[in-house]
Each structure stands twice: as structure tokens, then as C-alpha cells.
N, CA, C and O atoms as CSV, one atom per row, in Angstrom:
chain,resi,resn,atom,element,x,y,z
A,1,GLN,N,N,157.894,94.576,71.356
A,1,GLN,CA,C,156.809,93.689,71.011
A,1,GLN,C,C,156.283,94.040,69.624
A,1,GLN,O,O,156.172,95.214,69.269
A,2,VAL,N,N,155.961,93.012,68.846
A,2,VAL,CA,C,155.446,93.195,67.493
A,2,VAL,C,C,153.996,92.740,67.453
A,2,VAL,O,O,153.643,91.686,67.981
A,3,HIS,N,N,153.182,93.539,66.827
A,3,HIS,CA,C,151.752,93.249,66.731
A,3,HIS,C,C,151.401,93.042,65.266
A,3,HIS,O,O,151.662,93.909,64.433
A,4,LEU,N,N,150.804,91.885,64.947
A,4,LEU,CA,C,150.431,91.553,63.567
A,4,LEU,C,C,148.920,91.384,63.482
A,4,LEU,O,O,148.315,90.697,64.304
A,5,VAL,N,N,148.325,92.012,62.489
A,5,VAL,CA,C,146.875,91.920,62.312
A,5,VAL,C,C,146.563,91.552,60.873
A,5,VAL,O,O,146.888,92.296,59.948
A,6,GLU,N,N,145.932,90.402,60.689
A,6,GLU,CA,C,145.542,89.968,59.361
A,6,GLU,C,C,144.158,90.510,59.008
A,6,GLU,O,O,143.318,90.730,59.881
A,7,SER,N,N,143.942,90.720,57.718
A,7,SER,CA,C,142.633,91.133,57.225
A,7,SER,C,C,142.468,90.641,55.802
A,7,SER,O,O,143.431,90.229,55.156
A,8,GLY,N,N,141.232,90.689,55.320
A,8,GLY,CA,C,140.970,90.306,53.945
A,8,GLY,C,C,140.400,88.912,53.766
A,8,GLY,O,O,140.102,88.497,52.646
A,9,GLY,N,N,140.247,88.192,54.859
A,9,GLY,CA,C,139.668,86.865,54.751
A,9,GLY,C,C,138.180,86.944,54.457
A,9,GLY,O,O,137.588,88.023,54.486
A,10,GLY,N,N,137.580,85.793,54.175
A,10,GLY,CA,C,136.157,85.773,53.922
A,10,GLY,C,C,135.726,84.510,53.233
A,10,GLY,O,O,136.469,83.531,53.166
A,11,LEU,N,N,134.501,84.544,52.716
A,11,LEU,CA,C,133.914,83.407,52.012
A,11,LEU,C,C,133.916,83.689,50.521
A,11,LEU,O,O,133.384,84.702,50.066
A,12,VAL,N,N,134.520,82.783,49.767
A,12,VAL,CA,C,134.554,82.912,48.313
A,12,VAL,C,C,134.188,81.580,47.682
A,12,VAL,O,O,134.187,80.544,48.347
A,13,GLN,N,N,133.881,81.616,46.406
A,13,GLN,CA,C,133.589,80.386,45.685
A,13,GLN,C,C,134.864,79.849,45.039
A,13,GLN,O,O,135.810,80.594,44.784
A,14,ALA,N,N,134.871,78.575,44.787
A,14,ALA,CA,C,136.013,77.951,44.126
A,14,ALA,C,C,136.310,78.655,42.811
A,14,ALA,O,O,135.408,78.977,42.037
A,15,GLY,N,N,137.601,78.885,42.579
A,15,GLY,CA,C,138.021,79.565,41.369
A,15,GLY,C,C,138.212,81.062,41.533
A,15,GLY,O,O,138.819,81.711,40.681
A,16,GLU,N,N,137.704,81.608,42.613
A,16,GLU,CA,C,137.831,83.045,42.843
A,16,GLU,C,C,139.171,83.375,43.517
A,16,GLU,O,O,139.954,82.489,43.861
A,17,SER,N,N,139.401,84.678,43.690
A,17,SER,CA,C,140.655,85.159,44.267
A,17,SER,C,C,140.398,85.900,45.571
A,17,SER,O,O,139.284,86.334,45.865
A,18,LEU,N,N,141.476,86.026,46.340
A,18,LEU,CA,C,141.395,86.720,47.618
A,18,LEU,C,C,142.776,87.280,47.926
A,18,LEU,O,O,143.791,86.652,47.626
A,19,ARG,N,N,142.807,88.458,48.521
A,19,ARG,CA,C,144.088,89.010,48.952
A,19,ARG,C,C,144.052,89.256,50.452
A,19,ARG,O,O,143.218,90.009,50.955
A,20,LEU,N,N,144.958,88.619,51.144
A,20,LEU,CA,C,145.106,88.831,52.575
A,20,LEU,C,C,146.165,89.899,52.819
A,20,LEU,O,O,147.149,90.007,52.087
A,21,SER,N,N,145.939,90.675,53.857
A,21,SER,CA,C,146.910,91.676,54.277
A,21,SER,C,C,147.325,91.408,55.714
A,21,SER,O,O,146.552,90.876,56.511
A,22,CYS,N,N,148.540,91.780,56.029
A,22,CYS,CA,C,149.042,91.658,57.391
A,22,CYS,C,C,149.707,92.986,57.751
A,22,CYS,O,O,150.767,93.331,57.228
A,23,ALA,N,N,149.072,93.711,58.641
A,23,ALA,CA,C,149.612,94.991,59.086
A,23,ALA,C,C,150.428,94.772,60.349
A,23,ALA,O,O,149.948,94.188,61.321
A,24,ALA,N,N,151.655,95.244,60.323
A,24,ALA,CA,C,152.563,95.050,61.450
A,24,ALA,C,C,152.820,96.364,62.163
A,24,ALA,O,O,152.906,97.417,61.533
A,25,SER,N,N,152.940,96.297,63.465
A,25,SER,CA,C,153.210,97.504,64.231
A,25,SER,C,C,153.940,97.127,65.516
A,25,SER,O,O,154.026,95.957,65.888
A,26,GLY,N,N,154.452,98.140,66.171
A,26,GLY,CA,C,155.147,97.925,67.430
A,26,GLY,C,C,155.997,99.116,67.755
A,26,GLY,O,O,156.328,99.915,66.879
A,27,ARG,N,N,156.346,99.235,68.987
A,27,ARG,CA,C,157.165,100.360,69.428
A,27,ARG,C,C,158.526,100.251,68.770
A,27,ARG,O,O,159.203,99.232,68.911
A,28,THR,N,N,158.923,101.253,68.077
A,28,THR,CA,C,160.191,101.316,67.316
A,28,THR,C,C,160.288,100.206,66.277
A,28,THR,O,O,161.387,99.811,65.887
A,29,PHE,N,N,159.134,99.699,65.827
A,29,PHE,CA,C,159.133,98.583,64.893
A,29,PHE,C,C,159.334,99.056,63.468
A,29,PHE,O,O,158.787,100.079,63.055
A,30,SER,N,N,160.133,98.294,62.714
A,30,SER,CA,C,160.282,98.513,61.278
A,30,SER,C,C,160.220,97.153,60.604
A,30,SER,O,O,161.044,96.278,60.871
A,31,ILE,N,N,159.243,96.982,59.734
A,31,ILE,CA,C,159.027,95.668,59.137
A,31,ILE,C,C,160.216,95.224,58.296
A,31,ILE,O,O,160.401,94.030,58.062
A,32,SER,N,N,161.013,96.169,57.845
A,32,SER,CA,C,162.165,95.822,57.008
A,32,SER,C,C,163.229,95.033,57.786
A,32,SER,O,O,164.154,94.481,57.191
A,33,ASP,N,N,163.092,94.985,59.099
A,33,ASP,CA,C,164.008,94.198,59.919
A,33,ASP,C,C,163.578,92.736,60.026
A,33,ASP,O,O,164.298,91.921,60.601
A,34,TYR,N,N,162.406,92.399,59.475
A,34,TYR,CA,C,161.818,91.085,59.680
A,34,TYR,C,C,161.536,90.368,58.361
A,34,TYR,O,O,161.041,90.961,57.403
A,35,ALA,N,N,161.862,89.095,58.340
A,35,ALA,CA,C,161.334,88.227,57.296
A,35,ALA,C,C,159.911,87.865,57.710
A,35,ALA,O,O,159.606,87.755,58.897
A,36,MET,N,N,159.049,87.684,56.718
A,36,MET,CA,C,157.630,87.462,57.005
A,36,MET,C,C,157.144,86.172,56.343
A,36,MET,O,O,157.676,85.731,55.324
A,37,GLY,N,N,156.133,85.594,56.947
A,37,GLY,CA,C,155.588,84.369,56.382
A,37,GLY,C,C,154.089,84.276,56.579
A,37,GLY,O,O,153.508,84.946,57.433
A,38,TRP,N,N,153.486,83.438,55.776
A,38,TRP,CA,C,152.070,83.089,55.913
A,38,TRP,C,C,151.981,81.584,56.159
A,38,TRP,O,O,152.663,80.790,55.512
A,39,PHE,N,N,151.131,81.218,57.100
A,39,PHE,CA,C,150.851,79.823,57.406
A,39,PHE,C,C,149.337,79.653,57.437
A,39,PHE,O,O,148.600,80.638,57.492
A,40,ARG,N,N,148.877,78.423,57.401
A,40,ARG,CA,C,147.440,78.189,57.505
A,40,ARG,C,C,147.178,76.925,58.316
A,40,ARG,O,O,148.017,76.030,58.412
A,41,GLN,N,N,145.992,76.891,58.888
A,41,GLN,CA,C,145.603,75.739,59.685
A,41,GLN,C,C,144.142,75.411,59.417
A,41,GLN,O,O,143.247,76.202,59.715
A,42,ALA,N,N,143.918,74.236,58.852
A,42,ALA,CA,C,142.572,73.757,58.593
A,42,ALA,C,C,142.071,72.988,59.820
A,42,ALA,O,O,142.880,72.511,60.615
A,43,PRO,N,N,140.772,72.864,59.981
A,43,PRO,CA,C,140.222,72.148,61.132
A,43,PRO,C,C,140.769,70.732,61.228
A,43,PRO,O,O,140.742,69.975,60.257
A,44,GLY,N,N,141.267,70.385,62.411
A,44,GLY,CA,C,141.783,69.049,62.643
A,44,GLY,C,C,143.152,68.778,62.065
A,44,GLY,O,O,143.638,67.649,62.120
A,45,LYS,N,N,143.784,69.810,61.505
A,45,LYS,CA,C,145.111,69.632,60.898
A,45,LYS,C,C,146.133,70.530,61.562
A,45,LYS,O,O,145.786,71.484,62.257
A,46,GLU,N,N,147.401,70.211,61.339
A,46,GLU,CA,C,148.468,71.034,61.887
A,46,GLU,C,C,148.636,72.304,61.054
A,46,GLU,O,O,148.274,72.355,59.878
A,47,ARG,N,N,149.190,73.314,61.693
A,47,ARG,CA,C,149.496,74.542,60.971
A,47,ARG,C,C,150.609,74.256,59.967
A,47,ARG,O,O,151.594,73.592,60.288
A,48,GLU,N,N,150.438,74.768,58.745
A,48,GLU,CA,C,151.403,74.481,57.695
A,48,GLU,C,C,151.855,75.753,56.985
A,48,GLU,O,O,151.162,76.770,56.958
A,49,PHE,N,N,153.038,75.646,56.420
A,49,PHE,CA,C,153.647,76.751,55.695
A,49,PHE,C,C,152.886,77.044,54.405
A,49,PHE,O,O,152.442,76.128,53.712
A,50,VAL,N,N,152.739,78.332,54.091
A,50,VAL,CA,C,152.110,78.750,52.844
A,50,VAL,C,C,153.115,79.505,51.971
A,50,VAL,O,O,153.350,79.132,50.821
A,51,ALA,N,N,153.703,80.562,52.520
A,51,ALA,CA,C,154.632,81.376,51.748
A,51,ALA,C,C,155.492,82.204,52.694
A,51,ALA,O,O,155.101,82.479,53.829
A,52,SER,N,N,156.662,82.596,52.215
A,52,SER,CA,C,157.536,83.456,52.996
A,52,SER,C,C,158.226,84.452,52.081
A,52,SER,O,O,158.335,84.243,50.872
A,53,ILE,N,N,158.690,85.542,52.686
A,53,ILE,CA,C,159.355,86.585,51.919
A,53,ILE,C,C,160.468,87.179,52.759
A,53,ILE,O,O,160.310,87.398,53.961
A,54,SER,N,N,161.596,87.438,52.111
A,54,SER,CA,C,162.749,87.992,52.806
A,54,SER,C,C,162.529,89.463,53.122
A,54,SER,O,O,161.535,90.060,52.708
A,55,ARG,N,N,163.461,90.029,53.852
A,55,ARG,CA,C,163.318,91.408,54.306
A,55,ARG,C,C,163.161,92.406,53.166
A,55,ARG,O,O,162.357,93.334,53.249
A,56,SER,N,N,163.913,92.214,52.129
A,56,SER,CA,C,163.851,93.144,50.996
A,56,SER,C,C,162.765,92.766,49.993
A,56,SER,O,O,162.409,93.555,49.118
A,57,GLY,N,N,162.245,91.547,50.132
A,57,GLY,CA,C,161.274,91.048,49.159
A,57,GLY,C,C,161.925,90.336,47.987
A,57,GLY,O,O,161.240,89.875,47.074
A,58,GLY,N,N,163.239,90.248,48.014
A,58,GLY,CA,C,163.934,89.656,46.888
A,58,GLY,C,C,163.886,88.142,46.823
A,58,GLY,O,O,164.152,87.552,45.776
A,59,MET,N,N,163.547,87.511,47.938
A,59,MET,CA,C,163.445,86.062,47.962
A,59,MET,C,C,162.077,85.668,48.488
A,59,MET,O,O,161.640,86.135,49.540
A,60,THR,N,N,161.408,84.801,47.739
A,60,THR,CA,C,160.112,84.286,48.176
A,60,THR,C,C,160.117,82.764,48.073
A,60,THR,O,O,160.824,82.181,47.250
A,61,ASN,N,N,159.318,82.140,48.923
A,61,ASN,CA,C,159.159,80.696,48.899
A,61,ASN,C,C,157.686,80.353,49.051
A,61,ASN,O,O,156.933,81.066,49.715
A,62,TYR,N,N,157.286,79.251,48.429
A,62,TYR,CA,C,155.890,78.851,48.456
A,62,TYR,C,C,155.753,77.361,48.743
A,62,TYR,O,O,156.610,76.553,48.384
A,63,ALA,N,N,154.653,77.027,49.399
A,63,ALA,CA,C,154.313,75.622,49.545
A,63,ALA,C,C,153.884,75.077,48.184
A,63,ALA,O,O,153.318,75.806,47.369
A,64,ASP,N,N,154.149,73.820,47.946
A,64,ASP,CA,C,153.788,73.214,46.662
A,64,ASP,C,C,152.289,73.322,46.391
A,64,ASP,O,O,151.872,73.468,45.242
A,65,SER,N,N,151.492,73.253,47.436
A,65,SER,CA,C,150.035,73.271,47.270
A,65,SER,C,C,149.518,74.590,46.713
A,65,SER,O,O,148.440,74.636,46.121
A,66,LEU,N,N,150.285,75.667,46.901
A,66,LEU,CA,C,149.829,76.980,46.438
A,66,LEU,C,C,150.750,77.591,45.397
A,66,LEU,O,O,150.494,78.692,44.909
A,67,LYS,N,N,151.818,76.887,45.055
A,67,LYS,CA,C,152.759,77.430,44.080
A,67,LYS,C,C,152.061,77.628,42.746
A,67,LYS,O,O,151.368,76.732,42.265
A,68,GLY,N,N,152.240,78.792,42.149
A,68,GLY,CA,C,151.593,79.099,40.888
A,68,GLY,C,C,150.218,79.721,41.049
A,68,GLY,O,O,149.665,80.272,40.097
A,69,ARG,N,N,149.663,79.634,42.254
A,69,ARG,CA,C,148.342,80.219,42.507
A,69,ARG,C,C,148.397,81.358,43.513
A,69,ARG,O,O,147.387,82.014,43.769
A,70,SER,N,N,149.553,81.592,44.074
A,70,SER,CA,C,149.640,82.624,45.098
A,70,SER,C,C,150.891,83.463,44.929
A,70,SER,O,O,151.879,83.025,44.340
A,71,THR,N,N,150.829,84.679,45.455
A,71,THR,CA,C,151.956,85.600,45.411
A,71,THR,C,C,152.057,86.318,46.750
A,71,THR,O,O,151.099,86.942,47.206
A,72,ILE,N,N,153.218,86.222,47.370
A,72,ILE,CA,C,153.467,86.976,48.588
A,72,ILE,C,C,154.261,88.219,48.218
A,72,ILE,O,O,155.169,88.167,47.389
A,73,SER,N,N,153.911,89.325,48.838
A,73,SER,CA,C,154.612,90.578,48.567
A,73,SER,C,C,154.614,91.415,49.842
A,73,SER,O,O,153.924,91.106,50.814
A,74,ARG,N,N,155.396,92.466,49.812
A,74,ARG,CA,C,155.454,93.333,50.978
A,74,ARG,C,C,155.667,94.775,50.569
A,74,ARG,O,O,156.279,95.065,49.541
A,75,ASP,N,N,155.151,95.672,51.394
A,75,ASP,CA,C,155.372,97.096,51.214
A,75,ASP,C,C,155.953,97.596,52.534
A,75,ASP,O,O,155.220,97.857,53.488
A,76,ASN,N,N,157.254,97.722,52.573
A,76,ASN,CA,C,157.914,98.113,53.823
A,76,ASN,C,C,157.570,99.533,54.237
A,76,ASN,O,O,157.677,99.873,55.416
A,77,THR,N,N,157.163,100.359,53.300
A,77,THR,CA,C,156.782,101.732,53.655
A,77,THR,C,C,155.444,101.763,54.395
A,77,THR,O,O,155.133,102.721,55.103
A,78,LYS,N,N,154.659,100.696,54.218
A,78,LYS,CA,C,153.360,100.608,54.882
A,78,LYS,C,C,153.353,99.573,56.005
A,78,LYS,O,O,152.321,99.329,56.631
A,79,ASN,N,N,154.519,98.966,56.253
A,79,ASN,CA,C,154.604,97.907,57.283
A,79,ASN,C,C,153.551,96.818,57.047
A,79,ASN,O,O,152.898,96.352,57.981
A,80,THR,N,N,153.404,96.430,55.793
A,80,THR,CA,C,152.345,95.484,55.432
A,80,THR,C,C,152.877,94.401,54.499
A,80,THR,O,O,153.699,94.654,53.618
A,81,VAL,N,N,152.380,93.189,54.723
A,81,VAL,CA,C,152.683,92.052,53.867
A,81,VAL,C,C,151.368,91.542,53.287
A,81,VAL,O,O,150.327,91.588,53.943
A,82,TYR,N,N,151.428,91.059,52.056
A,82,TYR,CA,C,150.221,90.612,51.366
A,82,TYR,C,C,150.367,89.162,50.902
A,82,TYR,O,O,151.469,88.662,50.674
A,83,LEU,N,N,149.221,88.517,50.774
A,83,LEU,CA,C,149.181,87.194,50.158
A,83,LEU,C,C,148.012,87.190,49.178
A,83,LEU,O,O,146.846,87.169,49.572
A,84,GLN,N,N,148.352,87.209,47.906
A,84,GLN,CA,C,147.347,87.136,46.850
A,84,GLN,C,C,147.145,85.669,46.492
A,84,GLN,O,O,148.101,84.975,46.145
A,85,MET,N,N,145.918,85.200,46.572
A,85,MET,CA,C,145.616,83.806,46.252
A,85,MET,C,C,144.586,83.756,45.128
A,85,MET,O,O,143.534,84.389,45.208
A,86,ASN,N,N,144.896,83.005,44.093
A,86,ASN,CA,C,144.032,82.880,42.927
A,86,ASN,C,C,143.589,81.433,42.762
A,86,ASN,O,O,144.161,80.513,43.345
A,87,SER,N,N,142.556,81.262,41.953
A,87,SER,CA,C,142.042,79.918,41.660
A,87,SER,C,C,141.863,79.110,42.936
A,87,SER,O,O,142.330,77.975,43.038
A,88,LEU,N,N,141.193,79.696,43.890
A,88,LEU,CA,C,141.058,79.055,45.188
A,88,LEU,C,C,140.242,77.768,45.098
A,88,LEU,O,O,139.318,77.646,44.295
A,89,LYS,N,N,140.612,76.824,45.942
A,89,LYS,CA,C,139.966,75.520,45.988
A,89,LYS,C,C,139.373,75.297,47.374
A,89,LYS,O,O,139.826,75.911,48.340
A,90,PRO,N,N,138.376,74.437,47.488
A,90,PRO,CA,C,137.809,74.155,48.821
A,90,PRO,C,C,138.864,73.700,49.827
A,90,PRO,O,O,138.739,73.983,51.018
A,91,GLU,N,N,139.890,73.004,49.369
A,91,GLU,CA,C,140.941,72.540,50.284
A,91,GLU,C,C,141.840,73.669,50.772
A,91,GLU,O,O,142.697,73.447,51.628
A,92,ASP,N,N,141.658,74.871,50.244
A,92,ASP,CA,C,142.388,76.030,50.761
A,92,ASP,C,C,141.688,76.631,51.975
A,92,ASP,O,O,142.208,77.561,52.592
A,93,THR,N,N,140.532,76.115,52.316
A,93,THR,CA,C,139.804,76.597,53.487
A,93,THR,C,C,140.625,76.376,54.753
A,93,THR,O,O,141.037,75.255,55.052
A,94,ALA,N,N,140.856,77.455,55.487
A,94,ALA,CA,C,141.688,77.386,56.689
A,94,ALA,C,C,141.714,78.761,57.342
A,94,ALA,O,O,141.227,79.746,56.788
A,95,VAL,N,N,142.293,78.796,58.531
A,95,VAL,CA,C,142.643,80.070,59.151
A,95,VAL,C,C,144.064,80.389,58.707
A,95,VAL,O,O,144.967,79.566,58.852
A,96,TYR,N,N,144.254,81.573,58.171
A,96,TYR,CA,C,145.556,81.982,57.658
A,96,TYR,C,C,146.226,82.931,58.657
A,96,TYR,O,O,145.633,83.905,59.120
A,97,TYR,N,N,147.476,82.609,58.969
A,97,TYR,CA,C,148.232,83.367,59.958
A,97,TYR,C,C,149.439,84.057,59.327
A,97,TYR,O,O,150.133,83.494,58.481
A,98,CYS,N,N,149.660,85.265,59.758
A,98,CYS,CA,C,150.844,86.016,59.384
A,98,CYS,C,C,151.879,85.851,60.502
A,98,CYS,O,O,151.519,85.792,61.678
A,99,ALA,N,N,153.156,85.778,60.139
A,99,ALA,CA,C,154.201,85.598,61.139
A,99,ALA,C,C,155.432,86.420,60.772
A,99,ALA,O,O,155.672,86.722,59.603
A,100,ALA,N,N,156.204,86.773,61.793
A,100,ALA,CA,C,157.402,87.585,61.582
A,100,ALA,C,C,158.572,87.014,62.375
A,100,ALA,O,O,158.404,86.494,63.478
A,101,THR,N,N,159.761,87.125,61.786
A,101,THR,CA,C,160.964,86.704,62.489
A,101,THR,C,C,162.092,87.687,62.231
A,101,THR,O,O,162.267,88.172,61.113
A,102,ILE,N,N,162.852,87.975,63.272
A,102,ILE,CA,C,164.002,88.865,63.135
A,102,ILE,C,C,165.272,88.063,62.897
A,102,ILE,O,O,166.326,88.630,62.610
A,103,ARG,N,N,165.170,86.739,63.018
A,103,ARG,CA,C,166.331,85.891,62.834
A,103,ARG,C,C,166.541,85.547,61.360
A,103,ARG,O,O,165.679,85.807,60.519
A,104,TYR,N,N,167.688,84.965,61.066
A,104,TYR,CA,C,168.033,84.641,59.690
A,104,TYR,C,C,168.049,83.134,59.476
A,104,TYR,O,O,168.691,82.387,60.215
A,105,TYR,N,N,167.315,82.703,58.430
A,105,TYR,CA,C,167.270,81.300,58.059
A,105,TYR,C,C,167.353,81.193,56.540
A,105,TYR,O,O,167.372,82.195,55.825
A,106,SER,N,N,167.402,79.955,56.073
A,106,SER,CA,C,167.583,79.755,54.631
A,106,SER,C,C,166.329,80.066,53.832
A,106,SER,O,O,166.410,80.685,52.771
A,107,ASP,N,N,165.155,79.639,54.333
A,107,ASP,CA,C,163.957,79.832,53.523
A,107,ASP,C,C,162.713,80.178,54.324
A,107,ASP,O,O,161.663,80.434,53.734
A,108,TYR,N,N,162.798,80.193,55.642
A,108,TYR,CA,C,161.692,80.640,56.492
A,108,TYR,C,C,160.426,79.824,56.269
A,108,TYR,O,O,159.340,80.389,56.141
A,109,LYS,N,N,160.555,78.508,56.223
A,109,LYS,CA,C,159.413,77.642,55.997
A,109,LYS,C,C,158.902,76.963,57.257
A,109,LYS,O,O,157.862,76.305,57.207
A,110,ARG,N,N,159.574,77.093,58.356
A,110,ARG,CA,C,159.253,76.345,59.572
A,110,ARG,C,C,158.644,77.240,60.644
A,110,ARG,O,O,159.079,78.372,60.858
A,111,LEU,N,N,157.619,76.699,61.314
A,111,LEU,CA,C,156.906,77.453,62.344
A,111,LEU,C,C,157.846,77.966,63.431
A,111,LEU,O,O,157.717,79.107,63.875
A,112,LEU,N,N,158.783,77.137,63.858
A,112,LEU,CA,C,159.639,77.499,64.977
A,112,LEU,C,C,160.612,78.621,64.642
A,112,LEU,O,O,161.276,79.156,65.531
A,113,GLU,N,N,160.699,78.974,63.380
A,113,GLU,CA,C,161.600,80.050,62.984
A,113,GLU,C,C,161.000,81.428,63.230
A,113,GLU,O,O,161.690,82.441,63.118
A,114,TYR,N,N,159.716,81.460,63.564
A,114,TYR,CA,C,159.022,82.736,63.700
A,114,TYR,C,C,158.797,83.110,65.159
A,114,TYR,O,O,158.524,82.260,66.007
A,115,ASP,N,N,158.917,84.392,65.421
A,115,ASP,CA,C,158.810,84.908,66.782
A,115,ASP,C,C,157.446,85.493,67.101
A,115,ASP,O,O,157.005,85.453,68.250
A,116,TYR,N,N,156.778,86.034,66.099
A,116,TYR,CA,C,155.520,86.733,66.326
A,116,TYR,C,C,154.458,86.226,65.362
A,116,TYR,O,O,154.743,85.897,64.210
A,117,TRP,N,N,153.228,86.170,65.858
A,117,TRP,CA,C,152.109,85.657,65.078
A,117,TRP,C,C,150.889,86.568,65.205
A,117,TRP,O,O,150.660,87.188,66.244
A,118,GLY,N,N,150.116,86.631,64.122
A,118,GLY,CA,C,148.850,87.325,64.175
A,118,GLY,C,C,147.763,86.418,64.727
A,118,GLY,O,O,148.011,85.259,65.061
A,119,GLN,N,N,146.567,86.956,64.816
A,119,GLN,CA,C,145.448,86.205,65.395
A,119,GLN,C,C,144.764,85.310,64.367
A,119,GLN,O,O,143.977,84.434,64.726
A,120,GLY,N,N,145.062,85.530,63.102
A,120,GLY,CA,C,144.514,84.681,62.044
A,120,GLY,C,C,143.313,85.282,61.346
A,120,GLY,O,O,142.566,86.069,61.927
A,121,ALA,N,N,143.139,84.900,60.096
A,121,ALA,CA,C,141.996,85.334,59.293
A,121,ALA,C,C,141.390,84.104,58.622
A,121,ALA,O,O,142.094,83.307,58.002
A,122,GLN,N,N,140.082,83.964,58.757
A,122,GLN,CA,C,139.401,82.802,58.191
A,122,GLN,C,C,139.204,82.972,56.693
A,122,GLN,O,O,138.727,84.007,56.229
A,123,VAL,N,N,139.575,81.951,55.953
A,123,VAL,CA,C,139.304,81.887,54.517
A,123,VAL,C,C,138.485,80.627,54.279
A,123,VAL,O,O,138.909,79.523,54.621
A,124,THR,N,N,137.317,80.804,53.692
A,124,THR,CA,C,136.439,79.682,53.398
A,124,THR,C,C,136.139,79.669,51.910
A,124,THR,O,O,135.673,80.661,51.350
A,125,VAL,N,N,136.409,78.538,51.276
A,125,VAL,CA,C,136.186,78.402,49.835
A,125,VAL,C,C,135.093,77.370,49.630
A,125,VAL,O,O,135.245,76.204,49.997
A,126,SER,N,N,133.998,77.806,49.046
A,126,SER,CA,C,132.879,76.891,48.805
A,126,SER,C,C,132.985,76.297,47.408
A,126,SER,O,O,133.505,76.927,46.487
A,127,SER,N,N,132.486,75.084,47.266
A,127,SER,CA,C,132.569,74.399,45.973
A,127,SER,C,C,131.358,74.693,45.114
A,127,SER,O,O,131.263,74.197,43.992
């Protein structure tokens, strides 16, 4: 079983930055075995892809809405994945979820590709 815990969410003003962290753990768990992703869900909307990163960190993908404003990274020695978000906008307000998959896909952009999910972290951007 894999346990994911997000942190770093909060209330910020438009234009500010925020860094989310996702700490992964589990019995005999090694994050380097998993591709990781970030998704978000705004009130009344479906959960959507934000960013993904391959096991080594060599491949990253971003949603168009956050491309150029966000960076996903990982530190396999700390079993942690990060999402740095800059120039935040009110429309970025959502619950942000960390996800992990042990399977192999082309770009890890789809919800069904992930096996494990965190409980989510609220990000609120005021105008």
C-alpha cells in the first residue's frame, strides 16, 4: 500500500507563488518505482490533469492552463514530489491531488492511469 500526503496549500493573492509537496510512504515503498502526477478539482468541476513526471524525472508534462507557470519535480531520496506554481490566478483555486502509478504509459495525463491518491490540499487564490 502507498500513502501520499500533500502539503503546502493555502490562501494566496493573485500573482503570488506556492509550492506543493507530496510525501510518499509505504511498506517497502520506493518512489523511484512510480511515475507521479498532480491533478486538481475545482468546486463543481471534474478532476483535471495538472502535471506529471517520470520515474527518473527526465520527462515532465503539463496542462496547457499551467504550462509556463508551474514546475513539477521530484527528490527520490526524500520520497517527495513537488509542484511549484507561479503567477497564480483565481481560476487556479482548487483542491490539488498527488497521484502515483507503478504502470507505464506515454505521458501519465489520465486519472485512470494512477493507482494511488493523496487526500488533497486546498489552494485558494484571491483576486
